C-alpha positions in Angstrom: -0.2 0.2 -0.1 0.9 3.7 -0.7 -0.5 6.5 0.8 0.7 9.8 -1.2 -0.4 12.8 1.1 -1.7 15.8 -0.5 -2.3 18.5 2.1 -4.6 18.6 4.9 -6.5 15.2 5.4 -6.4 15.0 1.7 -4.6 12.0 0.6 -4.8 9.1 -1.7 -4.5 5.1 -0.9 -3.1 3.2 -3.6 -3.6 -0.5 -3.1 -3.0 -2.5 -6.4 -5.3 -0.6 -9.1 -7.3 0.7 -7.2 -6.5 4.6 -6.0 -9.1 6.1 -3.1 -8.9 9.8 -3.1 -9.9 10.3 0.8 -11.3 13.9 1.8 -10.3 15.9 -1.4 -9.9 19.3 -0.6 -8.6 20.9 -4.4 -9.0 24.3 -4.0 -6.5 26.6 -4.8 -4.5 28.2 -1.9 -6.8 31.4 -0.3 -10.0 30.5 -2.4 -11.9 29.5 0.8 -12.5 32.2 4.0 -10.6 31.8 7.3 -12.5 29.0 9.0 -11.8 31.3 12.4 -11.2 35.1 12.7 -10.6 36.1 16.2 -8.5 32.9 18.0 -6.3 32.4 15.1 -4.5 34.2 12.4 -7.5 35.1 10.1 -5.7 33.8 6.8 -7.7 32.8 4.0 -7.8 28.6 3.7 -5.9 27.0 2.4 -3.2 28.5 3.6 -0.8 26.4 1.3 -0.9 24.8 -2.2 -1.1 21.9 -2.9 1.9 20.0 -3.9 3.6 19.9 -7.7 3.0 16.1 -7.6 -1.1 16.9 -7.2 -2.0 16.4 -10.8 -0.2 13.0 -11.3 -1.5 11.5 -8.4 -5.1 13.0 -9.2 -4.9 11.7 -12.6 -5.2 7.5 -11.5 -7.8 8.3 -8.8 -10.9 5.4 -9.2 -12.8 5.6 -5.9 -13.2 8.4 -3.1 -13.8 8.2 0.4 -15.3 11.2 2.0 -15.4 10.7 6.2 -17.5 13.5 6.6 -18.9 16.7 4.0 -22.2 18.4 5.8 -24.6 19.6 8.6 -28.8 18.7 8.4 -28.2 19.5 4.3 -27.4 23.2 4.5 -24.8 24.3 2.4 -23.4 27.1 4.5 -22.7 24.0 6.9 -20.8 21.9 4.7 -16.9 21.4 5.5 -15.0 22.4 2.3 -11.7 21.2 3.9 -12.7 17.8 2.9 -15.0 18.5 0.1 -14.9 21.9 -1.1 -16.5 23.1 -4.9 -13.4 21.7 -7.2 -13.3 18.4 -5.2 -17.0 18.4 -5.6 -16.5 19.4 -9.3 -13.6 16.6 -10.0 -15.6 13.8 -8.6 -18.4 14.5 -10.8 -16.6 15.4 -13.9 -14.8 12.1 -13.8 -17.7 9.7 -12.4 -15.7 8.7 -9.5 -17.9 6.4 -6.9 -17.6 7.7 -3.2 -17.6 5.9 -0.2 -19.2 8.2 2.6 -21.0 7.9 5.9 -24.5 6.6 5.5 -26.3 9.9 7.0 -24.1 11.7 4.2 -25.8 10.0 1.0 -28.6 11.5 0.4 -26.7 14.7 0.4 -24.4 13.4 -1.8 -26.7 12.2 -4.6 -28.5 15.7 -4.5 -25.2 17.3 -5.7 -25.0 14.4 -8.0 -22.0 12.6 -6.7 -22.0 8.8 -7.5 -22.3 6.8 -4.3 -20.9 3.2 -3.9 -20.6 2.5 -0.2 -22.5 4.0 2.3 -22.1 2.3 5.6 -23.7 2.9 9.2 -21.9 3.3 12.4 -19.9 0.1 13.4 -21.1 -1.4 10.0 -19.4 -3.6 7.7 -19.6 -2.7 4.4 -17.8 -5.2 1.0 -15.5 -3.0 -0.7 -13.2 -4.1 -3.7 -12.1 -7.4 -2.9 -12.1 -6.9 0.9 -14.2 -4.3 3.2 -14.9 -1.4 4.9 -16.6 -0.2 8.6 -17.5 2.8 9.4 -16.4 4.2 12.9 -18.6 6.9 15.0 -16.7 10.3 14.7 -17.1 13.3 17.4 -16.1 16.5 16.1 -15.5 18.7 19.0 -16.2 18.5 22.7 -19.1 19.5 24.6 -22.0 21.5 22.8 -19.7 22.1 20.0 -19.9 18.7 18.2 -23.5 19.2 17.9 -23.0 22.1 15.5 -20.4 20.2 13.4 -20.7 17.7 10.4 -20.3 14.7 12.5 -19.0 12.4 10.0 -16.9 8.9 10.7 -13.9 7.0 10.6 -13.2 3.9 8.5 -11.2 0.8 8.8 -10.3 -0.2 5.8 -9.2 -3.9 4.9 -7.6 -4.2 1.4 -6.7 -8.3 0.3 -3.0 -8.8 0.7 -2.5 -5.1 2.7 -2.1 -3.4 5.7 -5.2 -2.7 7.7 -5.9 0.9 7.6 -7.9 2.8 10.3 -9.1 6.7 9.1 -10.4 8.4 12.1 -11.5 11.0 10.8 -11.9 14.4 12.3 -12.8 13.7 15.5 -11.5 14.0 19.4 -10.5 11.3 21.3 -13.5 9.3 22.5 -14.3 5.4 23.5 -15.7 4.7 20.1 -12.1 5.6 18.7 -10.3 3.5 21.3 -12.6 0.5 20.6 -11.2 1.1 17.2 -7.7 0.7 18.0 -8.5 -2.3 20.9 -10.5 -4.1 18.3 -9.5 -3.9 14.9 -5.8 -3.0 16.2 -4.6 -1.7 12.6 -1.5 -2.1 10.8 -2.0 1.6 10.2 -3.6 4.7 11.9 -4.7 7.7 10.5 -4.7 11.0 13.0 -5.9 14.5 12.3 -3.3 16.1 14.4 -4.1 20.1 14.0 -6.0 20.5 17.2 -8.3 22.5 15.7 -10.6 25.0 17.0 -13.3 27.9 16.0 -13.7 31.6 17.3 -16.0 29.7 20.0 -16.4 26.4 22.2 -13.3 24.1 22.5 -10.9 22.1 20.4 -12.6 20.1 17.6 -10.0 17.8 16.8 -7.7 16.2 19.3 -5.4 18.4 21.5 -1.8 17.3 21.7 -2.6 15.1 24.9 -5.1 12.9 22.7 -3.3 12.7 19.8 -0.9 11.5 22.4 -2.7 8.8 23.5 -4.2 7.9 20.5 -0.9 7.4 18.9 -0.3 5.5 22.5 -3.0 3.2 21.8 -2.8 2.2 18.9 -1.1 -0.8 18.3 1.2 -0.6 15.2 2.3 2.4 12.4 0.8 6.0 13.0 -0.1 8.4 10.4 -0.5 12.2 11.7 -2.4 14.6 9.5 -4.6 17.7 8.6 -1.5 20.0 9.6 -0.4 23.6 8.4 -2.8 23.5 6.2 -6.1 25.8 7.7 -5.8 28.7 9.5 -7.8 27.0 12.8 -4.9 24.1 12.8 -2.3 25.8 15.5 0.0 22.3 16.0 2.9 22.3 13.1 4.9 19.3 12.5 7.9 21.0 14.7 5.7 20.8 17.8 4.3 17.4 17.4 7.3 15.7 16.4 8.8 17.6 19.8 6.6 16.0 22.0 6.2 12.7 20.3 10.3 12.7 20.7 9.8 13.3 24.9 7.4 10.3 24.8 9.7 8.2 22.7 6.6 7.9 20.1 8.2 9.4 17.3 9.5 6.2 16.0 6.2 4.7 15.0 4.9 7.8 13.8 5.0 9.2 10.3 4.5 13.1 9.7 4.3 13.5 6.3 5.2 16.7 4.0 2.4 17.4 1.4 3.4 15.5 -1.7 5.3 13.0 -0.2 4.4 9.5 -0.3 4.7 6.8 2.4 5.1 2.9 1.4 3.7 0.7 3.7 3.7 -3.3 4.2 1.4 -5.9 6.8 2.3 -6.5 9.7 
């Protein structure tokens, strides 16, 4: 398996002839508004461009997995850092079959996206000769997550490949811990930007929660959602320093934009 990291949560999982695009945010640098104006520097998003090799990687995409995209079908509440307008156009123009949480399927179909698989929480569905299971994701602590697009993480098992758990946008919960402990994924992917909005608490894991996630992960970890959005303050250097203090850096990949990670089954 190869994981081609593009930017933020956007990557392509390569397995044989299948190339699965995850959470396509394909906008040019600065095409989206800030996601926070007071608590963080109100830079327009994304704050970095797509890497130079993005087109080459995207040209091979055969499927797409979207962890979350919308709340109550209201366009203003869509999460454009996981599915933006260029991402929608890419999927529709290329007739890319999509995997998404059950609660997003109706919205996706309404905007003209082809849905192949839409599992409910803890439901396992066949996919590409293997299977995929949806895991609950809680997008924030306290009352905040009720306003967010609570989507799903996904546990992916493909033939002759390492198993992969993509946690999605979530804080650390007993459901996340259950996925790590029961599935024992060969690779666990964590959204590590520690995002917050102008009101409420964190909507992604704190640094301490990220540390717990990596400690609980039985094997290797990939940290993403870093240095791409104005409301995600955690940097790669900061995360590396914290992991070094706890002797966890050796099990954690923190890819640069455009970097490819090759993974073998454990």
